[in-house]
N, C-alpha and C positions, 0 to 999 in steps of 0.2 A: 604366031606373031612375035617377032624378036625384040622389037623396040619397046621401050618403057611405056606402060599403059598409065593413063591418069583417069581419075574419076570423071573429069570434065569431058574427056574423049568418049567415055562410055555413054554419057548423057547425050553428046552430040550425035552418036550413032543410033540413037533411038532406044536406049536400053531402059528408059524409065518404065515402060509398060512391062518389060520382062521381069523387073524386080518388084513391081507394085504388089503389095500384100498387106493384109492385116494379120498379125500373129500374136497369140497369147504368150506372155512371158513364161519361160520354162518353169516347170515344177521345182520349187525350192529344194536344194540339196543340203547335206549336213553342214557345210561351212557357211551357208547363206544366213543372212540376217534380214528378216522382214517383219512387218507389222500388219495386223489385220484391221487396225483402226488408227485414227489420228487424234491428237489432242490439241487444245488451244494453249497458247503461251503469249505473254506480253512481249512487246518489242523492247529490246534493250535500249538504254538511254544513249544519246549521242547521235551523231550523223551516221547514216547507214547508206552505203552505196546501193543504188537501185538500177543502174544502167545495165542492159543486157550485154552479154559477151559470149563469143564462141571462138574457139581456136582448136587446131589439130596439127599434129606433126607425125612424120613417118617413123616407123620402127624397123629395125633390122630383123627380118624373119628368121635369121639364123640364131637369134638370141631369144629363147623362150621367156615368157612372162611368168613369174612365180609369185604367189601371194605370200605376204609376210605372216609368220606364225608367232604367237607369244613366246618370249624367251623365259627360261627358268631363272629365277633369282636365287643366288647362292649366298650362304652365310656361314662364316666361321666365328661368329660373335654373338653376344647377347647383352641385354641391358636390364636393369631393374632399379626400382626406387627404394632407398634405404633411409632409416632414421639414424640420427647421430648415436643413439644408444646402441643400435646394432653394430655400428662401425667400431665403437669403443670396446664392446664386448668381443668382437671378432666375427667375421662372416666367412662361412665355409665356401671355398671355391674348388670345384673339381676340374682339373686341367687335363687336356689330352695330348699336349706337345710342349716342348720347351719354347722359350721366347715369348710368352704371353705378354700382351700390352694391357695394362689396367688403368682406367681413367676414372677419376671422381670429379663431378661437377656440382657445385652448390645450386640448389633451387632458390627461388625468390626468398629473400630474408635469411638465408643460411650463411653461416660464417665461411669465409674462404678456407680452402683446404690447405693446411701447412704440409707441403710436400715432404719435408724432412720427418714428419710424424706418420707418414704412410709406410706400412711394411707388410710383407707377405711372409708368414711364418711356416716353417716346416720343423716339426718336433720342437716347437718353442723357440727356434732360432730363425732370424730373418734371412731370406734369400738375397744374394747379391742382385742389385738392380740399378739401372740408370734412372735418374729422376729429372722430371721436366716441369717447370712452372709455366704459368699462363703466358708470360712474355715470350718465353722460348718457343712455345707452341704456336703463338701467333706469328712470330718471326718466320716460322716454318710454313706459314700459309694456312694453318688450321683455324677455323672459326669456332673458338671455344668460349664458354661463359667466363666472366671474370672470377678469379679464385679457383680455377680448375687446376688439378695436379695429375701427373701421369707417371706411372712406373713401367719400365720395360725390363722384365726378368731376364737375367743373364744365365741363370741355371734353372734347375727344376725339370721335372719330367711329368709323366702321367701320374696322377694321384690327387689326393685332397690336401689343400692348404688352407691357411686362415689369413684373411685380410683384416688388418686393424688400422684405425686412424684415430689418433688422439687430438684433442684441441678442436673438435668439430662441434657444431651446434646447429640444429635444424634438419632439413631433409636434403638428400643428395641423390644424384643419378650415377649409378655405377655402370660402366661399359667395359666389357672384357672382349678382347680380340685375340684369337690364336691363329696368326697368319701361317704357321707351319703345320697346322692340324690337318689330318686326313679326314676328320669328321665334319661333314658339310650338310647343312640343311638346305634342301631345294624345294621351291614352291613355284607352281606354274598355273596360270589360268588357261581356260580353253579358248579364250578370245580376247582381243584387245579392246573391243567395243561391245557394249551391251545396251539394249534399249531399256529405258525405265519401265518397271513392271515385269521384266523378264528376269532370268537367272543366269549367273555365270558360274561355271564349274571350276574347282580348284583341286589340285593334287599336291600332296606334301610327302617328301621322303627324307630320311636321314641316312646318308650314304657314308661309306668309308670304313666300315667295320673291318673289312679284310686287310686294310693297310694300317690299322691301328696296332699299338703295342699288344702283345699276346693277352695279358690280363684284361685290358680294356676291351679287346675284341671279343673275348669270351663273354664279358658282361653285356656288351651291346647285343650280341646274338640272343642272349637269354631275356633281356629286358624289352618290354613293349615301348613303342614310341608314344609319348603322351604329348598332346598339343591342343591348343585352342586358338580360335581365330577371332578377329575383330574387324568388322566392316566400318570404314570411316569415310563419311561424306566430306566434300570440300567445305561445307558450312560447319563442320565440327560434330555433327550428329554421329552416334555410333550404335552398332548393333552386334551382340555376341553371335559368333558363328561356331556351332558345334562341328567337330570333325570326327569322321567314323572310319574304321578300318576298311580298306578295299582289297581287291584280289591281287594287287601288285605288291602287297606287303607294306604299303604306306597308309596315308590317311587321305580322305577326300570329302568334299562337300559340294552341294549345289546351293549357291548363295542367292537368295532372292533380293533383287534391287527394288527399293520402294518406288511405287508408281509415280509419286510426285517429283522424283528426281531431286535436283538441288538448284536453287536460284543463284548460288555462288558458283562461278565458273571454276574449272579445274578438274584434275583427275581424282577419281576415287581410289581408295587403298584398301587392300585386305592385309591386315597385319597378322602374322603367324608366330606364336610363341611355343617352342617345342623343347622337350627334354627326353633323353634316353640314357639309362644307366648313369644318371646324375650329370650328364654332359648337356648343358643348356645351349640353345641356339634360338635366334629369332630372325625373321626377315619380313619383307613386305613386297607385295606386287601391286602395281598400279594399272588402272584401265579407265577408259572413258565411258561415261554414261550419257546417252542421248535421249531426249524426249522425242517421241514420234510425231513431229509436227506436220509431216507429209508422208506420202507413200506412193509408190508406183502401183497403179491399179488399172485393170482392164486390159485391152488389147493395144499393142504398139503398132504403129504404121511404119513400114520399112519399104519405101518406094525404091530406094537405092542407097548406097553409102552416103550420098550427099543430102539425103532427106529422110531422117529417122525421127519419129515423134513418139514421145512417151506420155501416156495419160497420167496426170498427177492429181491425187486427192490431197487437198491442203486443209490443215486444221488451224493454221495461224499465218497471218500475213508475214511475208519475209522474202528474202532472195534465196532461191533454191538452185542447186547445181547438180547436173548429172555428169559422171565421168565414165568412160568406157574404152576398152581396147578392141579394135577391129581386127578380126582374124579373116584371112582370105585363103582360098584353096590353091595350092601350087600344082605344078605339072604332075607331081607324084600322087595327087589326090589328098594330100595332108593339109590340114588347117594350121596356119602359122600367123603370128602377130605381124601386122603391117602398118598399123597406125594407132595413135592415142588421141582421144578427143575429149574436150571439156565444153560445157555449155551452161550458162547461168541466166536466170531471168527473175524479175520481181513479180510476186503475186500479191495483190492488194488486200485480199480478204480470204476468209475460209470458203472452200468450195472446190471446184474442179478446174482443170485446164490442161494444157499441153506444154511440154518442155522439149524443144527441138534440139537435135544433135546432127552436125554435119561434118563430113570428112572431105568436102569439096576442096579441090586444089591440092590434095595430098597425092603424091605420085605413088602408084602401086608398083612394086618390083615386077620385072618382066616375068610373064608366065603365071601371075596370080590374078584370080578373079573369083566369080561366084562358084559355089555358094559361099556366103559370108556368115560369120557368127560374131555376136557381141559378147565379150567375156569381161570379167572383173568390173561389172557395172556397179557404180556407187551413187547413192543419192545423199547430198549434203545440204544441211540448213546453214548457209553461209552467215545469215544474220546472227545466229546463236552459236556459231563455230561448232556444229554438231554433225558428225557422220551418222546418217540415219540408216538407210538400207544398203545391203550389199548382196550381189548375186554373182557367183563364180561363172555361171553360164546362163545368159539371160535370153538371147534371141538368135534364131537362125533364119536366114532369108536368102 
């Protein structure tokens, strides 16, 4: 059949019975995110949309759908908190490349940093540097605290130096950035979303030893990477995260996320502070944490692409949405993406129900038809802006 097929034509031809079936959702695979139970949660304040909605649109089967993977966060910088007495006596800095940028910002109640009193010493002599005060930094678009000062070293190389600042009083935040350094701290989580009560994996590496100056490269090879992590919730709670050596030569951890989650919306962070051969680096990776207020449970009904129904177990009233990509079989027998669909509905209370999904009206490319498969299936709690479940391959019919 050469002309374009549509789902509506399939139904008109009596295809309903051919596709009618009950099917269990596919066994979860490694990238999937599922929950075995649901939890209660209060409704957020304010007006919440409750109207049901369904829509779908065609996809080009020649362009495959790929799932997003967490990106590695990279850092050539570090920060630390210092007291005025430390700055007056001198703080040792180990730098790995010329052109380091050094910033001092006063904490609450501290005296503004006099930029002319900041200096980086080598053998007791100050290194040449460009100096920037708060006004100049703000004019350049930087959001810095009042009283902040910055130095950009013009000379210097790999080695140890001493930072001094006179005329300071109170506590300060030191930030050091080495934009030209080959030494990079990389941290990556194994997922972008984790359910409250489950765990997220993290891997940490310090790379660049091969491209560093010879003396530094030798020290980096000999020295172990020392690092610690800190899990930070949107509401400000924190938990220490121990990191352990892994087979890749870096550090890793499985980080448990508290089952209660957070009542404050926003992303969670894992902050990582590392040091190797006195080269300090820190970075942070962000991810979403969702409470499992609902789940896909039981057997789905797939009469045809225009009538798919997912059984839903609900733990909290709210508006839930299912998203999925429809794959169809081409003339060559290969499954390819042909449509994307979304469906949302309101559930008044805890219990069970069904959430329907329809691709009716979406034109199928010529030569594509059954068998079908639903992939990249996601369940979202729209009321609480939470992505709950994810299944890479969910249903074949």
